[in-house]
PyMOL commands that place a pseudoatom at each C-alpha (Angstrom):
pseudoatom trace, name=CA, resn=MET, resi=1, chain=A, elem=C, hetatm=0, pos=[-96.961, 42.400, 23.248]
pseudoatom trace, name=CA, resn=SER, resi=2, chain=A, elem=C, hetatm=0, pos=[-94.580, 40.766, 25.583]
pseudoatom trace, name=CA, resn=THR, resi=3, chain=A, elem=C, hetatm=0, pos=[-95.427, 39.767, 29.157]
pseudoatom trace, name=CA, resn=ALA, resi=4, chain=A, elem=C, hetatm=0, pos=[-91.789, 39.437, 30.200]
pseudoatom trace, name=CA, resn=PRO, resi=5, chain=A, elem=C, hetatm=0, pos=[-90.488, 42.062, 32.657]
pseudoatom trace, name=CA, resn=ALA, resi=6, chain=A, elem=C, hetatm=0, pos=[-88.298, 44.814, 31.322]
pseudoatom trace, name=CA, resn=PRO, resi=7, chain=A, elem=C, hetatm=0, pos=[-84.546, 44.151, 31.701]
pseudoatom trace, name=CA, resn=GLY, resi=8, chain=A, elem=C, hetatm=0, pos=[-82.865, 45.878, 34.582]
pseudoatom trace, name=CA, resn=SER, resi=9, chain=A, elem=C, hetatm=0, pos=[-84.129, 47.068, 37.919]
pseudoatom trace, name=CA, resn=ARG, resi=10, chain=A, elem=C, hetatm=0, pos=[-87.172, 49.290, 38.309]
pseudoatom trace, name=CA, resn=ASP, resi=11, chain=A, elem=C, hetatm=0, pos=[-85.724, 50.900, 41.457]
pseudoatom trace, name=CA, resn=SER, resi=12, chain=A, elem=C, hetatm=0, pos=[-84.970, 54.580, 41.098]
pseudoatom trace, name=CA, resn=LYS, resi=13, chain=A, elem=C, hetatm=0, pos=[-82.017, 54.257, 43.527]
pseudoatom trace, name=CA, resn=PRO, resi=14, chain=A, elem=C, hetatm=0, pos=[-78.918, 52.389, 42.459]
pseudoatom trace, name=CA, resn=SER, resi=15, chain=A, elem=C, hetatm=0, pos=[-78.318, 49.312, 44.583]
pseudoatom trace, name=CA, resn=GLN, resi=16, chain=A, elem=C, hetatm=0, pos=[-75.572, 49.692, 47.156]
pseudoatom trace, name=CA, resn=PRO, resi=17, chain=A, elem=C, hetatm=0, pos=[-73.474, 46.753, 48.313]
pseudoatom trace, name=CA, resn=GLU, resi=18, chain=A, elem=C, hetatm=0, pos=[-74.346, 45.643, 51.823]
pseudoatom trace, name=CA, resn=GLN, resi=19, chain=A, elem=C, hetatm=0, pos=[-71.804, 46.571, 54.462]
pseudoatom trace, name=CA, resn=SER, resi=20, chain=A, elem=C, hetatm=0, pos=[-71.083, 43.426, 56.398]
pseudoatom trace, name=CA, resn=GLN, resi=21, chain=A, elem=C, hetatm=0, pos=[-69.020, 42.865, 59.500]
pseudoatom trace, name=CA, resn=PRO, resi=22, chain=A, elem=C, hetatm=0, pos=[-65.468, 41.776, 58.748]
pseudoatom trace, name=CA, resn=GLU, resi=23, chain=A, elem=C, hetatm=0, pos=[-64.968, 38.110, 59.475]
pseudoatom trace, name=CA, resn=PRO, resi=24, chain=A, elem=C, hetatm=0, pos=[-62.842, 37.390, 62.541]
pseudoatom trace, name=CA, resn=ALA, resi=25, chain=A, elem=C, hetatm=0, pos=[-59.246, 36.598, 61.741]
pseudoatom trace, name=CA, resn=LEU, resi=26, chain=A, elem=C, hetatm=0, pos=[-57.915, 33.145, 62.441]
pseudoatom trace, name=CA, resn=ILE, resi=27, chain=A, elem=C, hetatm=0, pos=[-55.400, 33.066, 65.279]
pseudoatom trace, name=CA, resn=PHE, resi=28, chain=A, elem=C, hetatm=0, pos=[-52.734, 30.401, 65.051]
pseudoatom trace, name=CA, resn=ASP, resi=29, chain=A, elem=C, hetatm=0, pos=[-51.141, 30.947, 68.483]
pseudoatom trace, name=CA, resn=ASP, resi=30, chain=A, elem=C, hetatm=0, pos=[-50.158, 28.035, 70.648]
pseudoatom trace, name=CA, resn=PRO, resi=31, chain=A, elem=C, hetatm=0, pos=[-53.077, 27.529, 73.077]
pseudoatom trace, name=CA, resn=LEU, resi=32, chain=A, elem=C, hetatm=0, pos=[-50.744, 25.956, 75.624]
pseudoatom trace, name=CA, resn=ASP, resi=33, chain=A, elem=C, hetatm=0, pos=[-48.906, 29.272, 76.034]
pseudoatom trace, name=CA, resn=GLN, resi=34, chain=A, elem=C, hetatm=0, pos=[-51.969, 30.716, 77.773]
pseudoatom trace, name=CA, resn=GLN, resi=35, chain=A, elem=C, hetatm=0, pos=[-52.719, 29.991, 81.411]
pseudoatom trace, name=CA, resn=SER, resi=36, chain=A, elem=C, hetatm=0, pos=[-55.965, 28.132, 81.982]
pseudoatom trace, name=CA, resn=ALA, resi=37, chain=A, elem=C, hetatm=0, pos=[-58.156, 28.266, 85.085]
pseudoatom trace, name=CA, resn=ASP, resi=38, chain=A, elem=C, hetatm=0, pos=[-56.874, 24.963, 86.428]
pseudoatom trace, name=CA, resn=ASP, resi=39, chain=A, elem=C, hetatm=0, pos=[-53.241, 26.077, 86.129]
pseudoatom trace, name=CA, resn=THR, resi=40, chain=A, elem=C, hetatm=0, pos=[-53.756, 28.191, 89.244]
pseudoatom trace, name=CA, resn=ASP, resi=41, chain=A, elem=C, hetatm=0, pos=[-54.176, 27.270, 92.884]
pseudoatom trace, name=CA, resn=ARG, resi=42, chain=A, elem=C, hetatm=0, pos=[-57.701, 28.696, 92.822]
pseudoatom trace, name=CA, resn=GLY, resi=43, chain=A, elem=C, hetatm=0, pos=[-58.547, 26.360, 89.940]
pseudoatom trace, name=CA, resn=TRP, resi=44, chain=A, elem=C, hetatm=0, pos=[-57.557, 23.411, 92.105]
pseudoatom trace, name=CA, resn=GLY, resi=45, chain=A, elem=C, hetatm=0, pos=[-59.785, 24.621, 94.948]
pseudoatom trace, name=CA, resn=GLU, resi=46, chain=A, elem=C, hetatm=0, pos=[-57.139, 26.389, 96.981]
pseudoatom trace, name=CA, resn=ARG, resi=47, chain=A, elem=C, hetatm=0, pos=[-58.255, 29.329, 99.050]
pseudoatom trace, name=CA, resn=ALA, resi=48, chain=A, elem=C, hetatm=0, pos=[-56.868, 32.796, 98.731]
pseudoatom trace, name=CA, resn=PRO, resi=49, chain=A, elem=C, hetatm=0, pos=[-54.158, 33.346, 101.328]
pseudoatom trace, name=CA, resn=ALA, resi=50, chain=A, elem=C, hetatm=0, pos=[-55.616, 34.820, 104.489]
pseudoatom trace, name=CA, resn=GLY, resi=51, chain=A, elem=C, hetatm=0, pos=[-53.111, 36.146, 106.970]
pseudoatom trace, name=CA, resn=GLY, resi=52, chain=A, elem=C, hetatm=0, pos=[-52.891, 35.166, 110.599]
pseudoatom trace, name=CA, resn=SER, resi=53, chain=A, elem=C, hetatm=0, pos=[-52.264, 32.000, 112.571]
pseudoatom trace, name=CA, resn=ALA, resi=54, chain=A, elem=C, hetatm=0, pos=[-55.996, 31.526, 113.238]
pseudoatom trace, name=CA, resn=ALA, resi=55, chain=A, elem=C, hetatm=0, pos=[-56.587, 31.213, 109.487]
pseudoatom trace, name=CA, resn=ASP, resi=56, chain=A, elem=C, hetatm=0, pos=[-53.706, 28.735, 109.217]
pseudoatom trace, name=CA, resn=LEU, resi=57, chain=A, elem=C, hetatm=0, pos=[-55.155, 26.652, 112.067]
pseudoatom trace, name=CA, resn=ALA, resi=58, chain=A, elem=C, hetatm=0, pos=[-58.622, 26.699, 110.507]
pseudoatom trace, name=CA, resn=ARG, resi=59, chain=A, elem=C, hetatm=0, pos=[-57.196, 25.549, 107.183]
pseudoatom trace, name=CA, resn=PHE, resi=60, chain=A, elem=C, hetatm=0, pos=[-55.199, 22.799, 108.891]
pseudoatom trace, name=CA, resn=LEU, resi=61, chain=A, elem=C, hetatm=0, pos=[-58.276, 21.536, 110.724]
pseudoatom trace, name=CA, resn=ASP, resi=62, chain=A, elem=C, hetatm=0, pos=[-60.439, 21.704, 107.581]
pseudoatom trace, name=CA, resn=GLU, resi=63, chain=A, elem=C, hetatm=0, pos=[-57.959, 19.787, 105.439]
pseudoatom trace, name=CA, resn=LYS, resi=64, chain=A, elem=C, hetatm=0, pos=[-56.851, 17.222, 108.017]
pseudoatom trace, name=CA, resn=PRO, resi=65, chain=A, elem=C, hetatm=0, pos=[-57.523, 13.667, 106.793]
pseudoatom trace, name=CA, resn=PRO, resi=66, chain=A, elem=C, hetatm=0, pos=[-59.997, 11.629, 108.881]
pseudoatom trace, name=CA, resn=HIS, resi=67, chain=A, elem=C, hetatm=0, pos=[-57.334, 9.197, 110.097]
pseudoatom trace, name=CA, resn=HIS, resi=68, chain=A, elem=C, hetatm=0, pos=[-55.516, 12.099, 111.835]
pseudoatom trace, name=CA, resn=ILE, resi=69, chain=A, elem=C, hetatm=0, pos=[-58.380, 12.951, 114.191]
for i in range(1, 69): cmd.bond("trace and resi %d" % i, "trace and resi %d" % (i + 1))
show_as sticks, trace
zoom trace
């Protein structure tokens, strides 16, 4: 008598290959063609344009250097 397991699988169902997610494709675009956040005025801390002379005056007073007071 042999104690070795019988060859082959004992499962009654045939094994199915696992369905895996396709791997993401490599993209070889030039990254410098895309605009980054700091390429915009907002990225440099600029405010969105607000209309009116009162908004312009407020911006002028907020951004005035200390030696101009």
